[in-house]
N, C-alpha and C positions, 0 to 999 in steps of 0.2 A: 333604427339605432342598434348597433351591435354592443352587447354586454360581454366583456371579457372577464371570466372568472378564473382566478389563479388556483393552482393546485392546492396551495395552503388553505385558501378560502373554502375550497371543496372539502378538504380534509376536516376543517373546523365544523362544517355543516354535517358531514358524516358522523363525526365524533359526538355531536350533540344529539343526533337523531337516533343512532343505533346503539343500544346498550351493549357494553362489553361483558363477556363472561366473568371477567375479573376487573373490577374498578380499580382506580389508583390506590385506594385505601387497602384493597386486598393485596396488591403488588407490594405495597409498603410492609404489610404484615409478614409476607413471605420473605421479603428482602432483609428485614431487620436482623434476623438470626445469622445472616451470612455477611453483613456489612463489615464487621470487625475482621472476619476471616479474609475477605477480599482485600482489605487494607493491609493485613499482615502478609498475605501472599505477594501482593504487589511490592511491598518494601523488601521482602526477601529476594524476589527475582531481580529487583533493581540493584541490590547490593552484590548479587552474584550472577551477572549477565554472561551469556555465552553466544558466540558467533554462530552463523548458519552451518547446519550439519554437525554441529558440535554441542548441541543443547542437551547433553546427557543428564545433567543434574535437574534441569527444568523438566524434562520429559519424565524423569523418575518421580518427581513430586506430583506432577499432573496425573500420571497413571495410578499412583497410590491413592490419590483422592477419588478418582473415578471408580476404582475397585472398591473403596470403602463405601461408596454409594450403592454398591451392588450391581454395577454395570459390567458387561462383558467388554473387556478392553483389549485392543490390539496396539502393539507398539512396533517401532522400527519401520514404519511406513514412510517412504521418502527419506530414509536414513534415520531420523529421530522423531518422526511424527507419531502422535498418539490419537487414536480414534475410538470412540465408544458410541453405542446406540442404546437409547432409552425407548422401550416399548410401553406406551401408555395402556391403561386398563380398558380403553374404549377404542373402537375403530376410528380411523381418521387419516389425514394426510401424512406424507413423509416430508420432513424438512431437514436442513442441515444448518448448523451454526458454526462459524469458523473464527479462530483466533490465531494470530501468528506469534511465535515464541522466541524469535532470535533477536540479538542485539547488534550493535554497530561497532566498528573499530574507531571509537571516539574516546578521548580522555575526558572524563567528567570534570566540570569546573563549578559545580554547585556545592555549597556548603551544607550538606545534609548529614544527619547521623547515620543514614543508611546509604550514603553515596558509594558508588562503585570504586573499588581500589584494584579491580582486576586488570591484569596486564597479559598480553599475549603477543605472538608474532603474526603479522599479516603481510603477505607479499614480501617477505624478507625483512620487514621492519618491525621494531618493537613499538607497540601501541597500547593505549588503554582500551578497555571495552566498556560500553555504556548502553543502556536502554534509552538512547537519545531520540527514539521515534515513538516510544510509548507502548511497545509490545508487551512489556511487563504488565501494564494495565489491562491490555486486551486479554491476556492469559488469565489473570486473576478474575476479571469480570466473567469470562465464560465458565470458569470453575464455579463461581457463585451462582450463575444462571443454571448450570447443571444441577446443583444442589436444590435450587428452588423448584425446578421442574420435577425432580425425583420425589420431592416432598409431597407432590400432588399426583403421583403416578397413577393411583387407583382411578382418579377422575379425569386423567389426561387423555385427550383424544389424539390418536395417531402415534407417530414415531419421530424421534429427534436424533440425528447424528451429530455428535460433538467432534469437531475437527481442530486439533491443535497442530498447526502447520509450521515446520521448520523453514529456515532459509528464505524468508520473504524478501530480504534485502539482497538475495542472490547467494548462490553457493560458492565455495572456494573455487578458484581457477582449476579447470580440469575435472570438475565434479558436476553431476546433475543435482537438482534439488528444487525445493519450493513446491508450489502448487502443481506444476507440470509433472514433477517426479511422482507425487502422490497419485495423480490421475493415471499416469503411465503404469503404476503398480496395481491398478484396478480399484481405486477408491470407490468409484460409482458403479462398479461392475455388478455387484450383488445387491446394492442399495442405491437406487436412483431417486434422489429427492425431487419433489415438485418445485422446490424453491430453496435458495440458500441466502443466509443473512450474515452480515458482519459489520463491524464498527471500527472507527479509528479515533483516538484522542487527538485533538487538533489545536495547535497553539494559536491559530488565526481566529478562534472563537473563544469567548469568555466562558468560564465555568458556569454551568447551568443551562447553556445554550446547546441545542442540537441542530445540526445542519444536514441538508440533503440536496440532491439534484436529480431530476428525472432525465433519463437518456444518458448521453456521454457525460461522464463526471470527472474521470481522471485520465490522463493522457497515456497513449502508447509510448513506450520508452525503448529506443534503439541506440546502439553504439556504432560508431564508425571509426575506421583506421585508414589513413592515407599515407603512403610512403612515396616521397618524391626522390627519385634517383638522378643525381647529376654526375659531375666529374670533378674530383678534388683538385684544387690548385692553390697557389700562394695568393694571399689576399691582395698583394700589390699588383698582380697581373690576372685579373678576373677573366680576361679574354682567353686565358690559357685553359679554362675549364668550363663547366656548366654549373651555374649557381643555383642549387636547390632551395636556398633560403629566399631568394627573390621570387622564385616560382611559388614557393609555399605561401609567401605573403600575398601574392596575387590570387591564389586559390582561396585564401581566407576572406579577402575582400569581395571577390566575385561571388562567393557562396552566399553572401548576404542578399543578393538579388533573387535567390530562390524564394525567400519569404516576401521580400518587398515588391517583386516584379513578376513572379511566375506562378504564384498561387493565389486563389481568391480567399484571402483571409477575412473577408467580411462574413463568410459562412462559419468557419471555425479557425481558431488560432493554430499556428505552427511555430515551433522553435527549432533552430539549428544553431548549436553552440559548440565552439572549440574549447576543450578543457585543458589541452596540453600541446605544446610545440617543442619537439626535441630534435636537436641537430647541432653538430659542431662541438669543438672542445677548446679552441684557442682563437684569440682575437684576430690573428693574421693568417688563418687558414680557412679557405672556403671548403666546406665538407663535401663528402660524397653524397649524403642523403639527409633528408629531414622527415620526421614522422609527425603527423597531425592526428590527434584523437579527439572525439567529441560525442555529443548526444543529439538525438533527434526526438522531438516530442510532437505527436499528432493525435487527432481524435477520429479521423476518418481513414479507412483503409486505402481508398483511392488516392487521397492526398499523401498518405504515408508512402505508397509505392512511387508516386511522382517525385517525392523528395529523394528517394533512393536513386532513381534514374537521373535526376538533374545533378545530384552531387557527383555521381560517377562521371557524367558527361563533362562537367566543369573541371574536375580534377584531371581527366585525361587530356582535354584540349588546351587548358591553360598550361599544363606541364609541357605539352608538345610545342606550344608557342615559344617556350623558353629553351627548347632543345633537350628538355629532360624527359624522362619516362616516369610512369607512375604505377604503383600497385594500390588499388582501391578496394577495400573490403567494406561494403555498405549494404546491409549492416554486417558487422564482424561477429556479432552474437545474436541469438534469437531473443529479442526483447519482449517485454510484456505487451500484449495488445491493450487497446483502450479499455478502461473499466466503464461499462455501460450499465446503468440501472434500468431494469426492465420497466417500461412506463406503466403498465397495468399493475405490476407488483408494487411500484412506488405509490400509486394512487391508493392501494389497499393498506400500505404500511404507514404512511404519514399520519393518519388519525391515531395510530398507536403511539407514535412519538408525541403527539399532542397530549394524549392521556398521561403519558409518563413524565413529560417535562413541562407541560403547560403551553398553551397556544402562544403566549408572548415570548417564549424561549425557542420556538421552532423557526428556523430561518432557511430560505431557499438560497443556496450558495452559488457562487460563480464557478466556472470551470477551474479545475485544479491541474496545473501542469505537471505535478508529481505523478508517479506511476504506482500501481499496486497489482501484485500477481493474483489477487482475488479475481481479477478479470478472467483468468483461465476457468475458474469454477463458474463464473457468470456466463461464460460462453457455452458451457455444458447444460446448465439449467438456468431458469430465470433467477436473477440475483438482485438484492437490494443492500446497498452499503451506505452507511451514514456516519456522520462525524459528531464527536462529543467534545465540547469546549474544554480546554485545559488551562487557559490563562486566568489568573485570579480576577474576580470581579473588581472593577474600578481601575484596572490596568488596561492600557490601550493594547488590545490584541494585535493590532496592525504592526506594532513596533516590538512585540514580544519576541524573545529568542525562538526561532522556528524549530520544528521537528528536524532532527539530524544535527542540531547545534549542541556543543558541549555545555551550553547553558540552558538547554531545553528543560522547562520546569512544569510539573503537573500539579495543579491545585487538586488535592486529593478528594475534594467534594465531587469531582468528575466521576469518581468510581461509582458513587451511588446513582448518579444520573445514567451512566452507561449500563449498570446492572439492571436498573428498572426499565430502561428503554429497550434493551435487547430482549429481556423477558417478555415485555408487553407485545413487542412485534411478533415474537415467536408464538406466544399464546393466542393472540388474536387470529393469526393465520391458521393455527390448528383448529380453532373454534369457528373458522370461516367468518370472522367478524373483522372489521365493521361492515 
């Protein structure tokens, strides 16, 4: 008879058998002096959000706090990124902790005393700005964890790099940004961590819960653009031109067979979605061209490349069948690779989550089709990225407003869970426990 032991069951066993250098009571004692600060920072960042590569105010507050802690701080990395390194009083491993600091072009619809009223221009349009994905929380939590670790500097083993990363949601058009920009500017050149850790507040989990997944966890995200060129004619005599609208419609429908017929999705899921179709201006004119844009989500590099090839093939051949020509840019930008949690690091880290949140609150999550540029860091060194529940207890998290929604709402008890969880994961790794 084969006995299958889950990763969580193994974590529970490890957590019970191996004593931590700091028990949960100790983590609470260190966290309590920063809890109110974390709450205040989060509300301040939420009220004054900033878009990617424009996080000037946020970066200034973060840098000032880290300098106050006595850390050597570097600013302006990847445009507005802030980095500091804490050297413990005892020898040990090198690790990195990362938080993203940017907001989204979303107009907030929550009735909060600290709701965002910020307005800006994005891609030529006036829009509100909101921390609709919870990066305000990530930033505040990491500031709190930095203070906790500094408070025990004398007894701390190893070194910790604190990374406050801009433009996780993507830089403005025509600019570089995010994790790739920080790495390109030498983030890990002089300081190469053994492991990197990060977290994300998540509406699909209730407050108090912490989620994780070993191996592929969040999807690779790529964009595509297809332009079908026909020949304009009067709507009453379609035979006088080449109709790119009909060709585009056929491309959209045939593309669905990539997922349903051409890939083995019993292994890992794939999504190909069209987000916009643009073409034509008047009811009785068949236009010259139609533009299709969309997104591709995958977890495996081989499947990712196959989607690219299949989409190009379908676009070219379907268009040709209609007498049209096509320009296909697949992908049209360099997207985030899949976010993969290092399996061995996950095994080491889950017991820390159990200590911080309680075994009953730690859940093994399904694959997330959303993307995260933490993946770039995790491709450089082993990474572990986990999720902290944001939806109030008693509310159905499955129906809660999702991250990126104008109604995204954070139960602020998540801040304490996130602070303690990230601290415990970092400390246990530095102490080589569990």
